[in-house]
N, C-alpha and C positions, 0 to 999 in steps of 0.2 A: 548332716546332723540326724541322726534317726528320728522317725515319729514317733511322737510322744501322746498320741490322740488317735481315738478311732473318728471314723467319718459317717456320715450318712450321705446318699446319694438321690438327688431327685432326678429321675428320668423325665423324657419329654414327653412321656404318657401319662405324666404326674404320679406315678408311683415312687416310692420311696425306700431304699435299701441299704441296710448298715454295713460298712464294710470294717473289718478288723483290723486289715494290713491297707495303707494308701499308698499304691506304689503305681506309676504309669509305667507300662511295659509295652513293647514291639511285638504284635501277633500277628500273622498271615489270616487267622482265620476270621477276624472282623473287618467288616467292611473300610473301616478307617485306617485299618493297619496298628491301633493304637487300644490301649485298654486302660481302665483305673479300676483294680481291684477287681478285674474281670468283667468290666462292665463295658460295653463298646463304647469309645468317645463321643460318636456321632449320637447315641443315646442319651448322653447324660446332659442334663438343662443346668443344675447347679450341685456343687459340692459343699458340705457343711461337717464342721467338727461334729461328732455324735453329744458331744458333751454340751451342744448348744442347741437352742430352740429358736430357728428361724424366725425373725419379725417378718410377719406376712406382709403387712404393707409398709415395712423399712421406715416407718415414723417411730418419734419418740413416743411413748405412751402417754396420755395425761396424768396420770397418777405417777409419772416418774420424778424424782428429786435430783434436779441438777445440784453435784458437788461442787460446793462453792471452793473457789480458788484461793490461795494465800496472798496476803499483802504486803507490800512493803511500802511505808508508810515514810516518804520521802522528807524528813526535816531539814536537809541540807540549808535551805532558804531561810525557813522558819527560825533558826537558832544562827541564823548568819555564819555559817561554817565557810571560813574563808579559803577553802578548796575548789577552785574549777574542775579540776578533775574528779570531785565527787566520790573520794575513796572510801566513805562507809556506804556510800549507796551500792558501788561497784561490789564491795566486799558483803554485803547482803543479796545482791544478785547472784554471786558466784556461790555462797551458803545453798540457796534454794535450787541453783543448777544440779550442785552435786545432790541435795534431797531429791531432785527430779520432781518436785510438784510444781503445777501450773502456779503461775502467780502473775499481778500486775502491779504496777508499780503508781501510787498516787500520792498526790499532797493533801487530798481531803481527807480528815478523819471521818466524817460522813461516809463517806464513799466505802472505806477500807472497813469499818463497823458494819455497814449494811450487806456488803459483797464480798465479805471473806470468812473464814472461821479461824485463820491464822494471822495477827498482825505482825510483822518483824518492823520494828523503829530502828531508823538508820543512825539516829544520833543523839547524844545527850539533850535529853529534854531540861530547857532553862525554867526558871521560877515562875515564869509566864507564858511560857510555850502553852499549856493547856488551862483554860477556863474550868471552874469549878463545875459548870454544867458538862464540858468533856470528858474532864474525869469521872463523872458521875455515869456518863456514856459509855466509857469505857469499862468501867465496874460493872454495869449491867450487861455488855458484852461477854465477860468473862464469866459471869453469874448464868449467862443463857449457853456457856459451852464454848465460848471461844478462847483463844491462847493467844496471848501478847509477850513478846519477847522484847526485851530494851537493854541496851548498853548503859555504862553508867551515868545515873543521874547527879546534879550539882550537890554539895554537900548543903547547901542554903534553900535547897527545892521545900516546897511548900507541904506540910504535913500531908494534906490532902494527897498529895503524889506518892510521899512514901508510905502511905497507908495503902495505896493500890497496890503497892510492890511488895508489903507486908515488911518494910523497914523500919525502924525506929532512928537510924542514923546512918549517913554516909560520909565516910573520910575523906578528907582532901585527898586528890591523887597525887602518890609518890613514886618513886623508882626503886627497885632492888634489884639487884645484879643476877641475872641468872634466875629468874622467878620461876616457879612452877603453879602449874593449878592441879591440887590432888583431888580428886572427885569420890564423892561419900561413896562408901563399901556397901551401904544400904541398897537394897535390892529394889530401887525404883525403877519403873517401867522406863523411864526416860533415859536411862544409863544402860539399856540393853546392850548396846553396840560397844559400851566402855568395859570391856573384859579382859584385856589384855594389860600386863604391867605398863607398857610403855604408852596406855591408853589411860589406865587410873591415874598416873602423874603426867601429865602434858606439858609440856617446855610452852613458856613465853615469853621469858626474858626480861630483859631491862627495859621494860615500857611503863607508862603510869597504869597504877591499878588503885581502886578504892577499897577499904574494907567496909562490907555492909554488914548492920546491926538487925537481925531479925527481929520481929515484932510478932505479928503473926504468921508470919513465913517462915521455911524451914531452909537450913542449908543444905546445899548439894555439891558444894565444892570448894575447896581452902586451898590459899594463896601459902604456897611453901609448906602445905599440909598443916598448918598451925590452927588450931581450932578456933584462934581468937582472931583471924584474919579470913573471914568468909569472903569469898569472891563469887558465888552463884545463890540464889535466893528463890526459891518456889513458895508462889503466895495461892493456895487454894480457896477460889472464891466461887460458890455455888457449882454449876457444873463444869465450872473451865479454872483456869490458872493464869497467873502471870509469873513471867521468869525475868530476873534481873541479873545483869553479869557486871561485875566491878571493872570493866576495860572496855576498849573501843574495839569494833569490829575490824577497824581497818588493820590494827595492830597485831592481829591472830591472825589474819584470813591474807590480804593483799603484801603485807609487808614482807611475808616468807616469799612468796612469789617473786618480788623485786630482788631478791637475796640479802635484804637491808636487814634483816633479823639481828638482834644483839643479845649475843650470850645465849643462843637458843640450841645451836647442834650439839646434840646427843653423839654421833657418829658420822661414819660415811657412806659409801653407797650399798655395803654390805648390812644395815641396820635397817628396824623397823621404827618409822616415826613420822605417826600419823597426827600429831598434836591440832594441825590446822583442820583435820577432817573431822575432828569431835563436834563442832560444833554445829554443822549442816548434818551430822547424824544424830545429835541429841534433839535438835529442831524434830526430824522425821522422826523420831521415835516418840518423843511427846505427842506429836500430831496423830500418831498410830494410837496410840493408848487412850486418848481422848474422844475418837469418833470410831461409830460402828464400822463404817466404811471407807478406806482412803483409796488412793491410787497414787503412783509416781513412777516416774521413767528409769527402767533398770539401768545400772551403771556396766554392766557386762553385756558383751553383744550375744545373741543366737541364745537368750534364754541361759546360758550357764551360769554357775556360781561364780567362777573365777576364769579367765584366760590367759596362757602363758603366749607372751609375744617374744620369741630370739631374736637378738638383733647380734651381728657381728663386724666388728671393726678390723679390716684388713689394710694395716698401717705399717707392713714392712712384705720384706721380698717372701720371708718364710711364712706370713700368712697367705700374699696369692698364691704360693707354690701348694699349698695343704688345703685351702679352703673346699678344693672339690672332695674332699671326703666326707666334710661336713655337711655339703650341699647335697652330695649323694643320698646321704642318710638321712636327712630331711625328706628330701623327694620320697622318698620308700616309705616314710610314714604318712604321706599328704601333706607335709607342712610346706607351705608357702614363708620361707624366713626372708631375713632383710639384712643385706649387706652393706656397710657404711664404707665406701674404698677411698682410701688417701691418693689422689691422684699426683703422686710424686714422678711426674714425666723427665726430671735431669737427676743428675747426681750431684750431689753436695759431700765434697771430700771431706771423711773424719766424722759426717752426722748419717746422711741416709743416701741409699743408691737409688738408682732408677729402677721403679718397677710399675708404671704404666709406660708401657712400649708396645712395638709390634710384637715382640714376642710373647707378651703376655695378655694382651688384649682379646685373643682367640679363648685362652681359658676362662677370663670374665665374662667374655659373650656366653658361656655356658650356664652361668649363672642363670641367664634372662630364659635359657632353652627351656631350663630346668624349672621354672616359673616361679623364680624368686626375684625379689627387687632389690633396685640399688640405688643409694644416696650418695651423697658426697661426705668425705670426713677430710676435707680441707686439702691443699697440696703439700704442705711441709710438716703439719703436725707439730707447732712451735710449744716446747715446754713452758716456754713463758709468755704467751699469746695472753693471759690473761694478766699478767702483772703490771702492767704500766696504766696510768692515768694521767689525764690533762696535757700537758706539753710533752710529757715523755712518751704517751700513747701516740701522739702525733710525729715524734720522732720515731717510732721503733713499727707501729702499724697503722699507718693512717689510711683514709679511705679514699687513697690513690689507685688509678686505674693502669691496667698494665696489659701488653698482648702476651702471648705464651713466651715468646722469644726473649722480651724485655724483662719478665717476670725471673726468668731462668738465668738471667744473668745477673738479677738485682739481689734477692732472696739469700739471705745467709745465716746461719747459725753459728757461733763461736763455741766451741766445745769446751773451751777453757774457762770463760768469762761466764757463759750461759746466756748470755745477750744474743737476741735475734733481731733481724731487719727484714720486713716483708711489708704485707697491707692487709688489711681487713676486708677490703673491698675483694681482692685475688683469692683469698683463702676462702672467702663464701661464694663470689660471685663467678669469677674464673673457672675456679673449680668444677662448679654447676655447667657451665656452658663447655668445658673439656668433655665432661662426660656426656650430653647429650649430641655435641657434634660426633664425637668417634662412635658412639654406641646406639645411635640414631633415637633416643628414647627419651622421657618427659622426665626429669629428676626434682622430685617433690620433696625431699628431705635431707636435712644436714645435721650432722653431729660433730661438733669441735673437737681436735685433739686433746687429749689428756680431760677432756670437758671444761677447757679453758675458758672462759668468757671474758671480755671487754665491751665497754659503753658503746662502740662503732656496732656491733654485732647486728643489735635491733634492726639497723639502718640497712645493711647490709643483708638480714633475712627480706627484707620488703622489696630492695632493689631486684634480688634474686627472685622474688615471687615465691620462695618456698611456703608451701603448706604447712609443713611439720619440721620440729627441731626437736633434740634430745640431747642438749647440753647442760643438764641439770640433774643430780641425783634427787629422787625422793626426799631424802634425809634433809638437804640442804635448802630446800622448800619448804617442807614440812608437811607435805601433802602427797597423797597418793594418786589424783586424779589432774588429768591434763588443765593448762589455762591458755590463753591467749597473752603472748607477751608484750611489753611495752617499749616503744622507744626510749634509748638510753638507759632502761632499766630505772627508770625513775619514776616517781609519783606521778608527776604531770605528763608524762610520757605519752603518745596517742597509742591507741592499741595497732600493732604492725598486722595484723590478721594471720599471722604464725601462730599455730598451736604447739605451745611447748609441752612435750610428752616424759616426765620425767623418769629417770633411770633407776628401778628398784634395787637391782642387785648384779654382780658381776664377777669375774673371774680375777678382779684385781682388789689386794687387800691390803690395807694398812697394817704394819706389825709382822704378822707370819703369813708370808705369800702363799698364795695356792700354787701347789706344784705336783710331780707325780708319786710322790710318798704321802700326800693327805688331801687329794683331790675327790676320793669317795667321803671324806669326812666333812669337807667343804660342800660339795652335793647334797649332803645331808642339812647342812647350815641353809640352803637354799629352799629345801623342801619347808623347812618350818617356817620360813621368811613368807613363801608362797601360800601358805597355810593360815598365816596371821593376815595378809591381805584379803583373803578369800573370806574371810571372817566379815568383812566391811563390804562385801561384793567389790572388791577392787583387782583389778588386773595387775599381771607383774609383767613388764619389759625388763627382759634380763641382757646383759651383752656377756658375750663369750669370742674371745679371740680365737681365731681357727688355725692356729698356728702349732697347735700341740694335738697328738692323737686321744692323748688321755682326757682334753678339755670335751672332745667330743661324747667320751663316755661318761663323764661328769652330768654334761646336757642331758644323757639317754636315762641316768639315774633318775632325775629330777624329771623327766616326761614318764616315765613308767611307775613314779610314782601313783600319780594320780588316775582317777577312772574317768575316762573320758567321755562316758556320757553325762558326766557332772563338769568337769572341768574341758575345757578346750584348748585347741593351738591356734594361735592367730597370727596374720600378717600386720608389720607393722604398719604399713600405709593402710590396709583395712580398717585398722584400729581406730587411725586416724581419723578417716573418713566416718566411720559410725560414731565418734564422739562429737565432731561438726555436726552430723546429721541429727543426733539426739539433742544438741543444744537449740537448733531451729525448728524441732519436730513440736507441734501444738496441737493442743485436742481438748475436748471437753467431757467428762464421766457423769454419766447419772446412775441412780438406783431404783429401782421400782420395789418397794417394800413387798408388797401383796405377793409378788411373783420370785422375792430374793434374787434379781436378777441385776446384773451390772452392764451397763451399755456403754462403749468408749467410741466417741463420735473423731473422728478425723477427715481432714480433706484426703480426697483418693491420692493426690499428686504426692502428698508427704507420706501416705503409706507405701506407696510405688517406690519411693525413694529411700526409705530405710526398713529393708526387710529383715535386718540383723537387730532391730530394736524391738523391745519387749516392754510392756506396761506392768508393772507389780500392782495385784490388787491385794491390799490386808483389810480382813475383816475380822469382827467379834461375832459374826453369824456361823453358825457351824454347819449350815444346811444351804449355804449359797449356790446355788445348781447353776446357775446360766450366765455365762460373761460372752458377751458378743463385741464384735466390732463392725463400725457402720460408716460409711463415707458420707458426704455433704448431700448424697441424693438421697440418703436411706437404704443402700443397698449394703446387705450384710457380706462383709468379707472374710474367706476362709481364712483360718488361723491354725496356730498350735497352743496347746497347754501343757504347762509344767509346773508340777509342786516344787518350791523353794522351803519351802518350811509350813509348819501347821498354821492354816489360815494365811498364808501367804499364797498366792498363784500368781502364775504369769501367763500374760497372754502375747505370744511373740508373734508380731505381724505377718512373718512369711507363714506361707502355708505349708512350705516343707524345708 
């Protein structure tokens, strides 16, 4: 990535020098043999971005204001939600993870009010959840600039609680088939990310929703676009506001991740479906509009607006024989692509040939020498792998263990009936073992054949210790961003630790297939989708089967369409590592009003472990001049700066 900032070099004799181009160079003229911006490394004491003013004593100034975190007010026990897995709490945590704002979880209303500038309530408050004094506390919180977000309140809630949210009535929850939420067309600051047709009308499906009747509040969203069915109400109170949603967080966040949404899907892999992401982006936008300075963890690595993550499924002999062309092209443009390879090491008559063998392994190893990465794409690529449930799943794809030889003798697919007999364990675990044994590498990622999934797969992911998986389209889970899958894909399933990374678009189309006559047209559809995702700072994972030369040309059309100083190319495994690191990274932010200075403070180990992470600083202050990163010892760390948009700066943790 090119340098985007100038530097100030402090030398060992105490002098400072501005450097316009910060590059390390090897030179025989300097005693150390290396220089930075022409200055001998041996003479350099510290390097700082020229846009920053080093904090001489490495401490937080006394007049610095610590920016408060967001608070999740956990009401799951208070309202006696009978859900041990805490679905609404998880959904709130995921929303703030995507929004990127530092947060804490508390059951104490007093702590939430005193320590935060934004409160996200997990669950439907009952009529006795808050006392009159506590409702007055929340009203005062909003009046002083705080923001309060809540899911549905009961139809029999007290008038005081209804008044807090600016509504006079809340209907009893009912279901409507294929329900949508149509956001207001008014230019409200909370809706700044909601600017595409697929965003302005988001899918909800057949879940329980309540119509809200505003009193002092204003409508921001309507169920099914019906002006009489208001679904989101904003109530401005003093310098802050409350936001009430006529739905439950679990139904619009976690339900989709479990692929248990009801009548919501509006397309397959080559459609833009951001419905679940509108809620965290709404929260972030509201938070930005209400505060002079906020910070959040950027959702794209290396400070880009978006990155493209090419992946390739090699699930045929044709793909194995042709993939080197794609690999060579990608290597020529500096891209480390990811290849999911089907480990089909035996012949199934009438179904699949053997293409993982001594003849093809040398070609597969070339991918590694070209710096690409390899994952498992199952063994048999069964088309009915996701068809069976219950006893039928035990009959066709149980969690039974096999050796290589045993599985070659057992696994079958009947072309006439379309029925298969195999093992979920073997397709995920044995396939990984074979790749690791034959190639001498660690396999970290899995993608199922045909993106088929069954309820045993999460357990197999955990047994195999996969870090990453890509078995869902973003359309099917209604989210553009990764998430941790759960055992059995059920509400009460424990987290497996495997990060599911949804696929955004591919060369597989329902209806008119992609072919040598229309591939350029399809490539421009990819460009359109990439730009829609970019608008939400979301990256694009693409699948291209490397079995036709024109598919490589289509991918090249997409890559050539964007400015690579603005958007980048990224490896699938690297992106997964970025996302896991982003989730764990914690920091504090401070604002020094007299100096118009923002200080980001994080642990040095976290800074070193997340070089691709950036912190976004959004401000309503036009002359914000200084942004610095310091560690827990007060030592200022070298960074990069990039402008995302007016008054939206990025502090990139890596100095180069």
